[in-house]
N, CA, C and O atoms as a Tripos MOL2 file, in Angstrom:
@<TRIPOS>MOLECULE
protein
  256   255    64     0     0
PROTEIN
NO_CHARGES

@<TRIPOS>ATOM
      1 N         -93.4420  -38.5480   20.7440 N.3       1 UNK1
      2 CA        -92.5470  -38.2330   19.6100 C.3       1 UNK1
      3 C         -92.1530  -39.3070   18.9640 C.2       1 UNK1
      4 O         -91.4410  -39.9370   19.7460 O.2       1 UNK1
      5 N         -92.2200  -39.7760   18.1050 N.am      2 UNK2
      6 CA        -91.6440  -40.8710   17.3270 C.3       2 UNK2
      7 C         -90.1820  -40.8540   16.8640 C.2       2 UNK2
      8 O         -89.7860  -39.7980   16.3710 O.2       2 UNK2
      9 N         -89.2550  -41.9700   16.9620 N.am      3 UNK3
     10 CA        -87.9400  -41.5660   16.6450 C.3       3 UNK3
     11 C         -88.0420  -41.4040   14.9770 C.2       3 UNK3
     12 O         -87.2440  -40.6390   14.4360 O.2       3 UNK3
     13 N         -88.7810  -41.9450   14.3680 N.am      4 UNK4
     14 CA        -88.7520  -41.9750   13.0690 C.3       4 UNK4
     15 C         -88.8670  -40.3800   12.5620 C.2       4 UNK4
     16 O         -88.1120  -39.8300   11.7600 O.2       4 UNK4
     17 N         -90.0820  -39.7540   13.2910 N.am      5 UNK5
     18 CA        -90.1930  -38.4570   12.9170 C.3       5 UNK5
     19 C         -89.0140  -37.5680   13.2500 C.2       5 UNK5
     20 O         -88.7810  -36.6430   12.4720 O.2       5 UNK5
     21 N         -88.3970  -37.7010   14.0980 N.am      6 UNK6
     22 CA        -87.1000  -36.9410   14.4490 C.3       6 UNK6
     23 C         -86.2900  -37.1320   13.5450 C.2       6 UNK6
     24 O         -86.0050  -36.0900   12.9540 O.2       6 UNK6
     25 N         -85.6870  -38.2070   13.1010 N.am      7 UNK7
     26 CA        -84.8550  -38.4940   11.9190 C.3       7 UNK7
     27 C         -85.1530  -38.1450   10.6980 C.2       7 UNK7
     28 O         -84.3610  -38.2040    9.7570 O.2       7 UNK7
     29 N         -86.2380  -37.7830   10.6400 N.am      8 UNK8
     30 CA        -86.3530  -36.9590    9.1530 C.3       8 UNK8
     31 C         -86.2430  -35.2310    9.4240 C.2       8 UNK8
     32 O         -86.1130  -34.4790    8.4580 O.2       8 UNK8
     33 N         -86.2980  -34.7920   10.5950 N.am      9 UNK9
     34 CA        -85.7430  -33.6460   10.7450 C.3       9 UNK9
     35 C         -84.3980  -33.1750   10.4580 C.2       9 UNK9
     36 O         -83.4310  -33.9350   10.4150 O.2       9 UNK9
     37 N         -84.3150  -31.4640   10.1890 N.am     10 UNK10
     38 CA        -83.1430  -31.3630    9.9390 C.3      10 UNK10
     39 C         -82.1300  -31.0810   11.3550 C.2      10 UNK10
     40 O         -82.7070  -31.0980   12.4430 O.2      10 UNK10
     41 N         -81.0760  -30.9010   11.3340 N.am     11 UNK11
     42 CA        -80.3030  -30.5870   12.7360 C.3      11 UNK11
     43 C         -80.8370  -29.0160   13.5800 C.2      11 UNK11
     44 O         -81.0710  -28.9000   14.7820 O.2      11 UNK11
     45 N         -80.9040  -28.1960   12.7740 N.am     12 UNK12
     46 CA        -81.5490  -27.2280   13.0540 C.3      12 UNK12
     47 C         -82.6350  -27.1710   13.8380 C.2      12 UNK12
     48 O         -82.6720  -26.6990   14.9750 O.2      12 UNK12
     49 N         -83.6930  -27.7440   13.1180 N.am     13 UNK13
     50 CA        -85.1210  -27.8940   13.6950 C.3      13 UNK13
     51 C         -85.0270  -29.1170   15.0590 C.2      13 UNK13
     52 O         -86.0280  -29.2840   15.7550 O.2      13 UNK13
     53 N         -83.9520  -29.7830   15.2890 N.am     14 UNK14
     54 CA        -83.9470  -31.0160   16.4820 C.3      14 UNK14
     55 C         -83.0840  -29.8620   17.3920 C.2      14 UNK14
     56 O         -83.2470  -30.0060   18.6040 O.2      14 UNK14
     57 N         -82.3390  -28.9250   17.0590 N.am     15 UNK15
     58 CA        -81.7860  -27.9560   18.1400 C.3      15 UNK15
     59 C         -82.9610  -27.3640   18.8630 C.2      15 UNK15
     60 O         -83.2110  -27.5030   20.0600 O.2      15 UNK15
     61 N         -83.8200  -26.5160   17.7550 N.am     16 UNK16
     62 CA        -84.8950  -25.7110   18.2520 C.3      16 UNK16
     63 C         -85.6500  -26.9430   19.2050 C.2      16 UNK16
     64 O         -85.5830  -26.8630   20.4310 O.2      16 UNK16
     65 N         -86.1380  -27.7150   18.7530 N.am     17 UNK17
     66 CA        -87.2320  -28.4490   19.4950 C.3      17 UNK17
     67 C         -86.2670  -28.7350   20.5490 C.2      17 UNK17
     68 O         -86.8270  -28.2830   21.5480 O.2      17 UNK17
     69 N         -85.1410  -29.2200   20.9210 N.am     18 UNK18
     70 CA        -84.3810  -29.7300   22.0910 C.3      18 UNK18
     71 C         -84.2440  -28.1720   23.3660 C.2      18 UNK18
     72 O         -84.0870  -28.2000   24.5860 O.2      18 UNK18
     73 N         -84.3430  -27.3350   22.7040 N.am     19 UNK19
     74 CA        -84.4230  -26.2760   23.3100 C.3      19 UNK19
     75 C         -85.6980  -25.5920   23.8010 C.2      19 UNK19
     76 O         -85.7300  -24.5980   24.5270 O.2      19 UNK19
     77 N         -86.8430  -26.3200   23.2610 N.am     20 UNK20
     78 CA        -88.0530  -25.7720   23.9360 C.3      20 UNK20
     79 C         -88.5060  -26.9010   24.7510 C.2      20 UNK20
     80 O         -89.2920  -26.7810   25.6910 O.2      20 UNK20
     81 N         -88.0250  -27.9200   24.3890 N.am     21 UNK21
     82 CA        -88.2690  -29.4060   25.5450 C.3      21 UNK21
     83 C         -87.3780  -28.9540   26.5920 C.2      21 UNK21
     84 O         -87.9710  -28.9860   27.6710 O.2      21 UNK21
     85 N         -86.4510  -28.6370   26.6730 N.am     22 UNK22
     86 CA        -85.9090  -27.8020   28.0430 C.3      22 UNK22
     87 C         -86.3270  -27.2120   28.8040 C.2      22 UNK22
     88 O         -86.3820  -27.3860   30.0210 O.2      22 UNK22
     89 N         -86.8000  -26.1620   27.9540 N.am     23 UNK23
     90 CA        -87.7420  -24.9160   28.6900 C.3      23 UNK23
     91 C         -88.5970  -25.5350   29.4030 C.2      23 UNK23
     92 O         -88.5320  -25.4500   30.6300 O.2      23 UNK23
     93 N         -89.7810  -26.4440   28.6460 N.am     24 UNK24
     94 CA        -91.0550  -27.0420   29.3380 C.3      24 UNK24
     95 C         -90.4350  -27.8320   30.0120 C.2      24 UNK24
     96 O         -91.0740  -27.7630   31.0620 O.2      24 UNK24
     97 N         -89.4260  -28.7450   30.2370 N.am     25 UNK25
     98 CA        -88.7660  -29.3400   31.5550 C.3      25 UNK25
     99 C         -89.0020  -28.5970   32.8150 C.2      25 UNK25
    100 O         -89.7030  -28.8870   33.7850 O.2      25 UNK25
    101 N         -88.1540  -27.4350   32.5400 N.am     26 UNK26
    102 CA        -87.8710  -26.7600   33.4250 C.3      26 UNK26
    103 C         -89.2710  -26.0660   34.2350 C.2      26 UNK26
    104 O         -89.5490  -26.0590   35.4340 O.2      26 UNK26
    105 N         -89.8830  -25.5930   33.2510 N.am     27 UNK27
    106 CA        -91.5020  -25.1850   33.5860 C.3      27 UNK27
    107 C         -92.0740  -26.3150   34.2010 C.2      27 UNK27
    108 O         -92.4190  -26.1700   35.3740 O.2      27 UNK27
    109 N         -92.2520  -27.4220   33.6600 N.am     28 UNK28
    110 CA        -93.0660  -28.5830   34.6040 C.3      28 UNK28
    111 C         -92.4170  -28.5490   35.7170 C.2      28 UNK28
    112 O         -93.0390  -27.9320   36.5820 O.2      28 UNK28
    113 N         -91.3050  -29.0060   36.0890 N.am     29 UNK29
    114 CA        -90.4620  -29.2550   37.3690 C.3      29 UNK29
    115 C         -90.8090  -28.0210   38.4280 C.2      29 UNK29
    116 O         -91.0660  -28.3300   39.5910 O.2      29 UNK29
    117 N         -90.8150  -26.7110   38.0550 N.am     30 UNK30
    118 CA        -91.4500  -25.6590   38.9210 C.3      30 UNK30
    119 C         -92.5910  -25.6100   39.3830 C.2      30 UNK30
    120 O         -92.9840  -25.0990   40.4310 O.2      30 UNK30
    121 N         -93.5470  -26.5500   38.0060 N.am     31 UNK31
    122 CA        -95.0830  -26.5260   38.4460 C.3      31 UNK31
    123 C         -95.3710  -27.7440   39.5710 C.2      31 UNK31
    124 O         -96.1840  -27.8110   40.4930 O.2      31 UNK31
    125 N         -94.5760  -28.4640   39.1960 N.am     32 UNK32
    126 CA        -94.5240  -29.5430   40.1000 C.3      32 UNK32
    127 C         -94.3180  -29.5070   41.7280 C.2      32 UNK32
    128 O         -94.9420  -29.8840   42.7200 O.2      32 UNK32
    129 N         -92.9270  -28.7500   41.3960 N.am     33 UNK33
    130 CA        -92.9280  -28.2700   43.0190 C.3      33 UNK33
    131 C         -93.7770  -27.3050   43.6920 C.2      33 UNK33
    132 O         -93.6150  -27.1450   44.9020 O.2      33 UNK33
    133 N         -94.4510  -26.8000   43.2170 N.am     34 UNK34
    134 CA        -95.7670  -25.6070   43.6890 C.3      34 UNK34
    135 C         -96.8610  -26.2380   43.8250 C.2      34 UNK34
    136 O         -97.9050  -25.7500   44.2560 O.2      34 UNK34
    137 N         -96.6750  -27.4820   43.4280 N.am     35 UNK35
    138 CA        -97.8670  -28.4170   43.4790 C.3      35 UNK35
    139 C         -99.1350  -27.8950   42.1740 C.2      35 UNK35
    140 O        -100.2620  -28.3610   42.3430 O.2      35 UNK35
    141 N         -98.9840  -27.2430   41.3090 N.am     36 UNK36
    142 CA        -99.7920  -27.2160   40.1990 C.3      36 UNK36
    143 C         -99.8550  -27.9600   39.0840 C.2      36 UNK36
    144 O        -100.7970  -27.7170   38.3300 O.2      36 UNK36
    145 N         -99.1990  -28.6910   38.8230 N.am     37 UNK37
    146 CA        -98.9630  -29.6460   38.1130 C.3      37 UNK37
    147 C         -99.8800  -30.7780   38.4230 C.2      37 UNK37
    148 O         -99.8210  -31.2240   39.5690 O.2      37 UNK37
    149 N        -100.9040  -31.4310   37.3970 N.am     38 UNK38
    150 CA       -101.9830  -32.6030   37.7080 C.3      38 UNK38
    151 C        -100.9990  -33.4210   37.2030 C.2      38 UNK38
    152 O        -100.4740  -34.0760   38.1040 O.2      38 UNK38
    153 N        -100.4780  -33.6680   35.9490 N.am     39 UNK39
    154 CA       -100.3450  -35.1370   35.5080 C.3      39 UNK39
    155 C         -98.8650  -34.8590   35.2580 C.2      39 UNK39
    156 O         -98.4130  -34.2140   34.3110 O.2      39 UNK39
    157 N         -97.9620  -35.6170   36.5460 N.am     40 UNK40
    158 CA        -96.7200  -35.7910   36.8800 C.3      40 UNK40
    159 C         -95.7540  -36.4740   35.5130 C.2      40 UNK40
    160 O         -94.5310  -36.4330   35.3790 O.2      40 UNK40
    161 N         -96.6940  -37.0380   34.6800 N.am     41 UNK41
    162 CA        -96.1690  -37.8490   33.9440 C.3      41 UNK41
    163 C         -95.5420  -37.0990   32.3960 C.2      41 UNK41
    164 O         -94.7030  -37.4400   31.5620 O.2      41 UNK41
    165 N         -96.2990  -36.1280   32.5370 N.am     42 UNK42
    166 CA        -95.5320  -34.8990   31.3730 C.3      42 UNK42
    167 C         -94.0520  -34.9630   31.5900 C.2      42 UNK42
    168 O         -93.3570  -35.1840   30.5990 O.2      42 UNK42
    169 N         -93.2650  -34.7370   33.1870 N.am     43 UNK43
    170 CA        -91.8280  -34.5040   32.9360 C.3      43 UNK43
    171 C         -91.4670  -35.9540   32.5160 C.2      43 UNK43
    172 O         -90.8090  -35.9740   31.4760 O.2      43 UNK43
    173 N         -91.7080  -37.0830   33.0140 N.am     44 UNK44
    174 CA        -91.0950  -37.8110   32.2120 C.3      44 UNK44
    175 C         -91.1190  -38.0120   30.9810 C.2      44 UNK44
    176 O         -90.0480  -38.4160   30.5290 O.2      44 UNK44
    177 N         -92.2260  -37.8370   30.0110 N.am     45 UNK45
    178 CA        -92.2780  -38.1470   28.8190 C.3      45 UNK45
    179 C         -91.3850  -36.7870   28.1400 C.2      45 UNK45
    180 O         -90.7600  -36.8750   27.0830 O.2      45 UNK45
    181 N         -91.4690  -35.5710   28.9530 N.am     46 UNK46
    182 CA        -90.3380  -34.8320   28.3050 C.3      46 UNK46
    183 C         -88.9460  -35.1660   28.0740 C.2      46 UNK46
    184 O         -88.2130  -34.9370   27.1130 O.2      46 UNK46
    185 N         -88.7170  -35.8610   29.3610 N.am     47 UNK47
    186 CA        -87.3080  -36.0480   29.5880 C.3      47 UNK47
    187 C         -87.0000  -37.4360   28.6490 C.2      47 UNK47
    188 O         -85.8270  -37.7330   28.4240 O.2      47 UNK47
    189 N         -87.9120  -38.1230   28.2060 N.am     48 UNK48
    190 CA        -87.6400  -39.6170   27.4180 C.3      48 UNK48
    191 C         -87.5660  -38.3560   26.0140 C.2      48 UNK48
    192 O         -86.4890  -38.4510   25.4260 O.2      48 UNK48
    193 N         -88.4450  -37.3180   25.4600 N.am     49 UNK49
    194 CA        -88.2980  -36.9000   24.3900 C.3      49 UNK49
    195 C         -86.8140  -36.1500   23.8840 C.2      49 UNK49
    196 O         -86.3070  -36.0850   22.7650 O.2      49 UNK49
    197 N         -86.3920  -35.6600   25.1140 N.am     50 UNK50
    198 CA        -85.3730  -34.7340   24.9120 C.3      50 UNK50
    199 C         -84.0280  -35.8830   24.5460 C.2      50 UNK50
    200 O         -83.2920  -35.6730   23.5820 O.2      50 UNK50
    201 N         -83.8410  -37.1290   25.4850 N.am     51 UNK51
    202 CA        -82.8960  -38.3200   25.4540 C.3      51 UNK51
    203 C         -83.3040  -38.9280   23.8740 C.2      51 UNK51
    204 O         -82.4860  -39.5840   23.2300 O.2      51 UNK51
    205 N         -84.3440  -38.6890   23.4820 N.am     52 UNK52
    206 CA        -84.6480  -39.4720   21.9990 C.3      52 UNK52
    207 C         -83.8790  -38.4890   20.9970 C.2      52 UNK52
    208 O         -83.1060  -38.9530   20.1580 O.2      52 UNK52
    209 N         -84.1810  -36.7610   21.1420 N.am     53 UNK53
    210 CA        -83.3560  -35.8530   20.3270 C.3      53 UNK53
    211 C         -81.9470  -35.8460   20.5680 C.2      53 UNK53
    212 O         -81.1210  -35.6080   19.6880 O.2      53 UNK53
    213 N         -81.6830  -36.0950   21.7050 N.am     54 UNK54
    214 CA        -80.1110  -36.3280   21.7980 C.3      54 UNK54
    215 C         -79.5640  -37.3640   21.0530 C.2      54 UNK54
    216 O         -78.6830  -37.0650   20.2460 O.2      54 UNK54
    217 N         -79.9770  -38.7430   21.1830 N.am     55 UNK55
    218 CA        -79.4280  -39.7960   20.5070 C.3      55 UNK55
    219 C         -79.6350  -39.2920   18.9850 C.2      55 UNK55
    220 O         -78.5940  -39.2000   18.3360 O.2      55 UNK55
    221 N         -80.8610  -38.9480   18.3170 N.am     56 UNK56
    222 CA        -80.7220  -38.8540   16.9540 C.3      56 UNK56
    223 C         -79.4650  -37.8070   16.7990 C.2      56 UNK56
    224 O         -78.6630  -38.0980   15.9120 O.2      56 UNK56
    225 N         -79.2250  -36.7050   17.5110 N.am     57 UNK57
    226 CA        -78.2170  -35.8820   16.9420 C.3      57 UNK57
    227 C         -76.7550  -36.4600   17.0760 C.2      57 UNK57
    228 O         -75.8450  -36.0090   16.3810 O.2      57 UNK57
    229 N         -76.5860  -37.3340   17.8640 N.am     58 UNK58
    230 CA        -75.3520  -38.0820   18.0710 C.3      58 UNK58
    231 C         -75.3050  -38.8290   17.0880 C.2      58 UNK58
    232 O         -74.2060  -38.8530   16.5340 O.2      58 UNK58
    233 N         -76.3770  -39.6840   16.4990 N.am     59 UNK59
    234 CA        -75.9060  -40.5240   15.3830 C.3      59 UNK59
    235 C         -75.7790  -39.8090   14.2890 C.2      59 UNK59
    236 O         -75.1890  -40.4290   13.4050 O.2      59 UNK59
    237 N         -76.2390  -38.3030   13.8860 N.am     60 UNK60
    238 CA        -76.1420  -37.6750   12.9050 C.3      60 UNK60
    239 C         -74.7240  -36.8710   12.9460 C.2      60 UNK60
    240 O         -74.4420  -36.2270   11.9360 O.2      60 UNK60
    241 N         -73.8500  -36.8620   13.9920 N.am     61 UNK61
    242 CA        -72.5250  -36.6050   14.4690 C.3      61 UNK61
    243 C         -72.5630  -35.3970   15.0560 C.2      61 UNK61
    244 O         -71.4180  -34.9850   15.2410 O.2      61 UNK61
    245 N         -73.3020  -34.7390   15.3860 N.am     62 UNK62
    246 CA        -73.6700  -33.3330   16.1100 C.3      62 UNK62
    247 C         -73.2050  -33.4890   17.6500 C.2      62 UNK62
    248 O         -73.7190  -34.1720   18.5350 O.2      62 UNK62
    249 N         -71.9750  -32.5710   17.7030 N.am     63 UNK63
    250 CA        -71.7350  -32.5340   18.8110 C.3      63 UNK63
    251 C         -72.6540  -31.6570   19.7450 C.2      63 UNK63
    252 O         -72.8380  -30.4950   19.3840 O.2      63 UNK63
    253 N         -73.3220  -32.1470   21.0480 N.am     64 UNK64
    254 CA        -73.9330  -31.2350   21.9550 C.3      64 UNK64
    255 C         -73.5930  -30.9910   23.1720 C.2      64 UNK64
    256 O         -74.2240  -30.1680   23.8360 O.2      64 UNK64
@<TRIPOS>BOND
     1     1     2 1
     2     2     3 1
     3     3     4 2
     4     3     5 am
     5     5     6 1
     6     6     7 1
     7     7     8 2
     8     7     9 am
     9     9    10 1
    10    10    11 1
    11    11    12 2
    12    11    13 am
    13    13    14 1
    14    14    15 1
    15    15    16 2
    16    15    17 am
    17    17    18 1
    18    18    19 1
    19    19    20 2
    20    19    21 am
    21    21    22 1
    22    22    23 1
    23    23    24 2
    24    23    25 am
    25    25    26 1
    26    26    27 1
    27    27    28 2
    28    27    29 am
    29    29    30 1
    30    30    31 1
    31    31    32 2
    32    31    33 am
    33    33    34 1
    34    34    35 1
    35    35    36 2
    36    35    37 am
    37    37    38 1
    38    38    39 1
    39    39    40 2
    40    39    41 am
    41    41    42 1
    42    42    43 1
    43    43    44 2
    44    43    45 am
    45    45    46 1
    46    46    47 1
    47    47    48 2
    48    47    49 am
    49    49    50 1
    50    50    51 1
    51    51    52 2
    52    51    53 am
    53    53    54 1
    54    54    55 1
    55    55    56 2
    56    55    57 am
    57    57    58 1
    58    58    59 1
    59    59    60 2
    60    59    61 am
    61    61    62 1
    62    62    63 1
    63    63    64 2
    64    63    65 am
    65    65    66 1
    66    66    67 1
    67    67    68 2
    68    67    69 am
    69    69    70 1
    70    70    71 1
    71    71    72 2
    72    71    73 am
    73    73    74 1
    74    74    75 1
    75    75    76 2
    76    75    77 am
    77    77    78 1
    78    78    79 1
    79    79    80 2
    80    79    81 am
    81    81    82 1
    82    82    83 1
    83    83    84 2
    84    83    85 am
    85    85    86 1
    86    86    87 1
    87    87    88 2
    88    87    89 am
    89    89    90 1
    90    90    91 1
    91    91    92 2
    92    91    93 am
    93    93    94 1
    94    94    95 1
    95    95    96 2
    96    95    97 am
    97    97    98 1
    98    98    99 1
    99    99   100 2
   100    99   101 am
   101   101   102 1
   102   102   103 1
   103   103   104 2
   104   103   105 am
   105   105   106 1
   106   106   107 1
   107   107   108 2
   108   107   109 am
   109   109   110 1
   110   110   111 1
   111   111   112 2
   112   111   113 am
   113   113   114 1
   114   114   115 1
   115   115   116 2
   116   115   117 am
   117   117   118 1
   118   118   119 1
   119   119   120 2
   120   119   121 am
   121   121   122 1
   122   122   123 1
   123   123   124 2
   124   123   125 am
   125   125   126 1
   126   126   127 1
   127   127   128 2
   128   127   129 am
   129   129   130 1
   130   130   131 1
   131   131   132 2
   132   131   133 am
   133   133   134 1
   134   134   135 1
   135   135   136 2
   136   135   137 am
   137   137   138 1
   138   138   139 1
   139   139   140 2
   140   139   141 am
   141   141   142 1
   142   142   143 1
   143   143   144 2
   144   143   145 am
   145   145   146 1
   146   146   147 1
   147   147   148 2
   148   147   149 am
   149   149   150 1
   150   150   151 1
   151   151   152 2
   152   151   153 am
   153   153   154 1
   154   154   155 1
   155   155   156 2
   156   155   157 am
   157   157   158 1
   158   158   159 1
   159   159   160 2
   160   159   161 am
   161   161   162 1
   162   162   163 1
   163   163   164 2
   164   163   165 am
   165   165   166 1
   166   166   167 1
   167   167   168 2
   168   167   169 am
   169   169   170 1
   170   170   171 1
   171   171   172 2
   172   171   173 am
   173   173   174 1
   174   174   175 1
   175   175   176 2
   176   175   177 am
   177   177   178 1
   178   178   179 1
   179   179   180 2
   180   179   181 am
   181   181   182 1
   182   182   183 1
   183   183   184 2
   184   183   185 am
   185   185   186 1
   186   186   187 1
   187   187   188 2
   188   187   189 am
   189   189   190 1
   190   190   191 1
   191   191   192 2
   192   191   193 am
   193   193   194 1
   194   194   195 1
   195   195   196 2
   196   195   197 am
   197   197   198 1
   198   198   199 1
   199   199   200 2
   200   199   201 am
   201   201   202 1
   202   202   203 1
   203   203   204 2
   204   203   205 am
   205   205   206 1
   206   206   207 1
   207   207   208 2
   208   207   209 am
   209   209   210 1
   210   210   211 1
   211   211   212 2
   212   211   213 am
   213   213   214 1
   214   214   215 1
   215   215   216 2
   216   215   217 am
   217   217   218 1
   218   218   219 1
   219   219   220 2
   220   219   221 am
   221   221   222 1
   222   222   223 1
   223   223   224 2
   224   223   225 am
   225   225   226 1
   226   226   227 1
   227   227   228 2
   228   227   229 am
   229   229   230 1
   230   230   231 1
   231   231   232 2
   232   231   233 am
   233   233   234 1
   234   234   235 1
   235   235   236 2
   236   235   237 am
   237   237   238 1
   238   238   239 1
   239   239   240 2
   240   239   241 am
   241   241   242 1
   242   242   243 1
   243   243   244 2
   244   243   245 am
   245   245   246 1
   246   246   247 1
   247   247   248 2
   248   247   249 am
   249   249   250 1
   250   250   251 1
   251   251   252 2
   252   251   253 am
   253   253   254 1
   254   254   255 1
   255   255   256 2
@<TRIPOS>SUBSTRUCTURE
     1 UNK1         2 RESIDUE 1 A UNK
     2 UNK2         6 RESIDUE 1 A UNK
     3 UNK3        10 RESIDUE 1 A UNK
     4 UNK4        14 RESIDUE 1 A UNK
     5 UNK5        18 RESIDUE 1 A UNK
     6 UNK6        22 RESIDUE 1 A UNK
     7 UNK7        26 RESIDUE 1 A UNK
     8 UNK8        30 RESIDUE 1 A UNK
     9 UNK9        34 RESIDUE 1 A UNK
    10 UNK10       38 RESIDUE 1 A UNK
    11 UNK11       42 RESIDUE 1 A UNK
    12 UNK12       46 RESIDUE 1 A UNK
    13 UNK13       50 RESIDUE 1 A UNK
    14 UNK14       54 RESIDUE 1 A UNK
    15 UNK15       58 RESIDUE 1 A UNK
    16 UNK16       62 RESIDUE 1 A UNK
    17 UNK17       66 RESIDUE 1 A UNK
    18 UNK18       70 RESIDUE 1 A UNK
    19 UNK19       74 RESIDUE 1 A UNK
    20 UNK20       78 RESIDUE 1 A UNK
    21 UNK21       82 RESIDUE 1 A UNK
    22 UNK22       86 RESIDUE 1 A UNK
    23 UNK23       90 RESIDUE 1 A UNK
    24 UNK24       94 RESIDUE 1 A UNK
    25 UNK25       98 RESIDUE 1 A UNK
    26 UNK26      102 RESIDUE 1 A UNK
    27 UNK27      106 RESIDUE 1 A UNK
    28 UNK28      110 RESIDUE 1 A UNK
    29 UNK29      114 RESIDUE 1 A UNK
    30 UNK30      118 RESIDUE 1 A UNK
    31 UNK31      122 RESIDUE 1 A UNK
    32 UNK32      126 RESIDUE 1 A UNK
    33 UNK33      130 RESIDUE 1 A UNK
    34 UNK34      134 RESIDUE 1 A UNK
    35 UNK35      138 RESIDUE 1 A UNK
    36 UNK36      142 RESIDUE 1 A UNK
    37 UNK37      146 RESIDUE 1 A UNK
    38 UNK38      150 RESIDUE 1 A UNK
    39 UNK39      154 RESIDUE 1 A UNK
    40 UNK40      158 RESIDUE 1 A UNK
    41 UNK41      162 RESIDUE 1 A UNK
    42 UNK42      166 RESIDUE 1 A UNK
    43 UNK43      170 RESIDUE 1 A UNK
    44 UNK44      174 RESIDUE 1 A UNK
    45 UNK45      178 RESIDUE 1 A UNK
    46 UNK46      182 RESIDUE 1 A UNK
    47 UNK47      186 RESIDUE 1 A UNK
    48 UNK48      190 RESIDUE 1 A UNK
    49 UNK49      194 RESIDUE 1 A UNK
    50 UNK50      198 RESIDUE 1 A UNK
    51 UNK51      202 RESIDUE 1 A UNK
    52 UNK52      206 RESIDUE 1 A UNK
    53 UNK53      210 RESIDUE 1 A UNK
    54 UNK54      214 RESIDUE 1 A UNK
    55 UNK55      218 RESIDUE 1 A UNK
    56 UNK56      222 RESIDUE 1 A UNK
    57 UNK57      226 RESIDUE 1 A UNK
    58 UNK58      230 RESIDUE 1 A UNK
    59 UNK59      234 RESIDUE 1 A UNK
    60 UNK60      238 RESIDUE 1 A UNK
    61 UNK61      242 RESIDUE 1 A UNK
    62 UNK62      246 RESIDUE 1 A UNK
    63 UNK63      250 RESIDUE 1 A UNK
    64 UNK64      254 RESIDUE 1 A UNK
């Protein structure tokens, strides 16, 4: 997900996407722990997407 795409989203959309990514990160970690996850880069990319969203939210002045 590109940072410019995130900057164009509303705060509500960013919060919704943040919740979805956090849930996906949890599921990815569980799948990795049970050896069901083939591509572990999914976890890394999800963490980075979460960080990008948090950065944009902080730039917009939203307390998370």
